C-alpha positions, -999 to 999 in steps of 0.1 A, spaced: 363 27 264 385 22 232 354 20 212 343 54 225 379 68 219 377 56 180 342 71 178 351 105 192 384 108 169 362 100 138 338 128 147 308 108 150 283 113 177 263 86 196 232 88 217 238 82 253 235 44 264 221 29 296 257 13 302 265 13 336 291 40 347 288 60 314 291 96 317 263 115 298 270 149 285 255 177 303 223 192 289 220 229 279 223 251 249 249 244 226 279 267 222 271 287 188 311 282 181 307 246 183 284 249 151 308 264 129 321 240 99 353 224 103 377 211 78 368 177 61 341 171 85 363 166 117 350 176 151 355 211 165 381 212 191 366 213 226 385 238 250 388 213 278 421 200 296 427 166 290 413 147 322 409 110 328 375 101 335 368 73 362 334 55 360 320 32 389 319 37 425 354 53 429 342 82 409 349 112 430 320 137 434 320 173 430 312 178 468 341 158 478 364 177 455 347 208 471 358 198 505 394 192 494 395 225 479 377 244 508 404 229 532 432 238 508 421 274 504 413 279 537 448 268 550 465 289 521 447 321 531 453 317 568 490 310 563 492 342 539 476 367 562 497 354 590 528 358 568 516 396 564 522 403 600 557 395 599 570 426 580 539 448 597 551 438 632 588 445 626 583 484 632 566 475 664 592 453 676 619 477 664 605 507 682 621 502 716 652 498 701 649 528 679 641 548 711 668 536 729 694 541 703 679 576 699 675 571 660 638 586 661 619 603 687 585 591 701 567 618 682 585 609 648 575 572 654 539 582 659 538 602 627 553 576 607 528 551 619 501 578 608 514 577 573 517 540 570 481 536 582 468 565 559 484 545 531 468 513 544 433 530 546 437 540 507 446 506 499 419 491 515 395 510 492 412 505 461 425 469 464 391 455 474 376 465 441 408 454 424 404 420 437 369 419 424 382 428 389 415 411 387 414 382 412 429 373 446 460 358 432 473 389 414 465 415 440 475 394 472 508 380 457 517 415 443 510 429 478 532 403 497 562 412 472 559 450 479 558 443 517 588 419 516 608 446 496 598 474 518 607 458 551 642 449 536 648 483 527 636 496 561 661 473 579 689 487 556 680 524 557 705 548 572 684 578 573 651 587 588 637 605 559 639 572 537 614 558 561 586 581 547 583 564 512 589 530 526 562 533 551 539 544 523 546 515 503 544 490 532 509 504 541 496 500 503 513 465 504 495 454 538 462 464 526 461 439 499 455 410 521 427 412 541 398 418 512 413 397 488 418 366 512 384 372 526 370 369 492 388 334 491 365 324 520 335 339 504 340 322 473 346 287 487 323 287 516 285 290 517 267 316 539 254 286 561 290 279 572 306 312 566 304 324 601 325 296 615 349 297 585 354 335 589 356 331 625 384 305 622 401 326 593 401 358 615 425 339 641 449 343 614 455 382 621 452 377 659 479 348 655 500 371 633 501 397 658 508 372 685 538 357 668 553 384 645 566 408 670 583 383 693 596 368 663 611 399 648 623 411 683 641 377 690 663 383 659 667 418 667 674 416 704 685 382 713 704 372 678 720 403 665 717 430 690 701 456 665 665 468 659 674 467 622 672 429 620 635 429 630 628 442 595 650 416 579 637 388 599 601 399 591 609 399 553 623 367 553 593 349 569 571 366 542 592 354 513 586 318 524 548 327 523 551 341 489 563 310 473 535 288 488 509 313 481 518 317 445 522 280 438 488 269 453 464 296 451 431 294 430 406 322 428 373 303 427 357 268 425 349 275 389 387 276 381 389 241 393 360 227 375 334 233 404 302 249 404 296 284 421 295 282 458 259 299 454 246 277 428 224 248 432 237 224 458 223 195 438 251 199 413 276 189 440 261 154 438 275 148 403 307 134 392 338 156 392 351 155 357 382 180 361 384 214 348 357 230 328 363 254 301 370 290 306 343 300 284 317 284 304 325 308 336 335 339 321 330 360 288 360 357 265 378 383 239 385 373 202 419 363 213 402 335 237 413 353 271 391 363 297 374 398 291 379 423 317 359 455 321 378 484 330 376 493 367 356 522 374 354 546 403 319 534 411 331 499 417 345 511 451 311 517 462 293 488 447 290 468 480 276 500 496 248 503 470 242 466 473 234 467 510 233 499 532 246 480 561 279 480 548 281 516 553 270 512 590 297 486 594 324 508 581 314 535 604 314 514 634 349 500 623 363 533 622 354 538 658 367 505 673 398 498 652 421 523 669 421 505 702 435 472 685 460 490 664 473 512 692 482 480 713 497 463 679 519 490 672 527 506 705 520 477 729 556 473 740 562 509 745 528 513 765 538 486 786 572 501 794 555 532 803 534 515 829 563 492 840 595 507 834 615 480 854 611 456 824 637 448 799 630 457 758 624 419 751 599 415 781 582 446 772 576 429 738 565 398 754 538 412 776 514 423 748 517 386 736 485 382 761 467 403 738 473 382 707 467 348 725 431 358 737 426 372 701 434 338 687 404 322 705 380 354 702 370 351 665 363 312 670 339 320 699 324 349 682 317 330 650 304 302 666 277 322 687 267 339 658 261 306 638 246 285 665 229 307 692 219 338 671 209 320 641 238 334 616 231 369 629 263 389 630 252 418 651 243 405 685 278 391 693 292 422 679 274 444 704 281 421 733 319 423 725 319 460 721 301 465 756 328 445 773 354 462 753 344 495 769 346 479 804 381 465 795 394 497 780 383 518 809 400 498 835 437 505 819 443 536 839 436 521 873 454 489 866 485 506 849 489 530 878 497 500 901 526 489 880 514 453 883 527 431 855 501 407 862 471 431 861 483 448 828 488 413 812 453 401 823 437 433 813 457 433 778 441 398 774 407 411 782 410 439 757 422 414 732 392 390 736 367 417 734 386 437 706 391 406 683 359 394 688 339 426 676 368 429 651 362 396 635 325 400 633 324 435 619 352 433 592 349 397 585 319 376 590 293 404 586 314 423 559 312 391 537 277 382 544 264 418 535 287 420 506 277 385 497 300 362 475 295 388 446 308 418 464 327 401 495 362 417 484 344 452 478 328 451 512 357 439 533 377 465 514 355 494 520 348 484 557 384 480 565 393 511 546 368 530 570 384 512 600 421 518 587 412 554 587 403 554 623 433 530 629 455 561 620 447 576 655 458 544 669 493 549 652 495 585 659 480 595 693 505 572 714 532 593 701 517 623 717 494 609 746 497 589 776 483 553 775 457 561 800 444 593 781 441 572 748 426 543 763 399 563 778 392 582 744 390 545 728 365 531 755 343 561 744 347 554 708 337 518 716 306 528 734 295 548 705 299 519 681 278 497 703 250 521 702 252 524 663 249 488 659 222 480 687 193 491 664 204 464 638 204 437 662 181 414 641 194 425 608 203 399 583 218 401 547 197 406 518 199 377 492 229 381 467 
């Protein structure tokens, strides 16, 4: 090794030897910049980080390194999206206290939810394409900071009108999460395992919805006896996640010296040599920084042009997302409407059944999709939608009994079927039909369509009874199932 280092420092080149453990330079066209003359015959600088190269049987392969990064990126993405639900769920937890105090009317709360979800819908379209252009780290970390600040200010706000701009900011901030973090999964997991990976990742929003509202409610009603602390608690949880995400996030395998997940899998059998030069994976400007093409309006529809199935998925998601958001945003109020004998804290806890079932639904749907249906995403989606129709239609007769057990079991059934269909359509299918190239754009477009529909899930409970809105949502889910049915055997085209 000392002889090799002396040779390198003198600018001399030696042919590869048959010495055991020697690492040969990769074949391929030479970089034209490397042919430029250098002062006094010294070797041109190589844009690599200094990385120790281990030889012999202990050399780590790129496959092993990829596996480590898959675990790290998955855990980081999961944690980050769970964290988004703490400031998001704060408003849901605060509602029962706001209504009890008379700070706002039920209609005003519904209008604020609609305003939040409108901003959320706009953000889904914009941030998906933005993440494609500027990377996940910038977009998601920025959104987390915005969500944290908006939640703190809502907790301190002395006037109702101040909630209007803050709900707009919160909606835009929340919409940065799903498309950007779904792109993380697409960048580090191949299509053969992406169904299971996205299935497990989709448990993040089920788990976030499960723990976010009770956590904020516990601070608000058990510790401080004020609904304002729901917002402060949600912001505190998000702040911790911001620090972790900013330190550990990487946008692609190429960022850590690994080949693209869509490249030849034989490359993963080679030795891992550390970080590769930026020039090898992206064009650069004269300043040496990665070049970025200005984002265009057409970028927002790039995923739809790539595969028209993305448009169909967006339409179906528009129809089914209102039901899930009605329970997420209004669950405690709807439970109190059906069972007025409950306390505020218990009214927040009953919809936890919806979230518990939702944690397992994406895992089951992803497993069915990959194993039973051979990586087809439509069959489990249709099955979940049909069962969701039945579950929603049962709300009126069961809520009329006032049975806490009946309401809890029914909310669990709705959670199981709603989250199963939701994770397939907005997660696995969106990433598959968008491919790793357009994953963020596809998930952004589909979730944007769903978020337009979700506006109804936030608005209608402020003006209609629970029985009426669940009947409407059952009809919408039925239409969604019929739209998906002709695509039963549809698979994504190659990237």
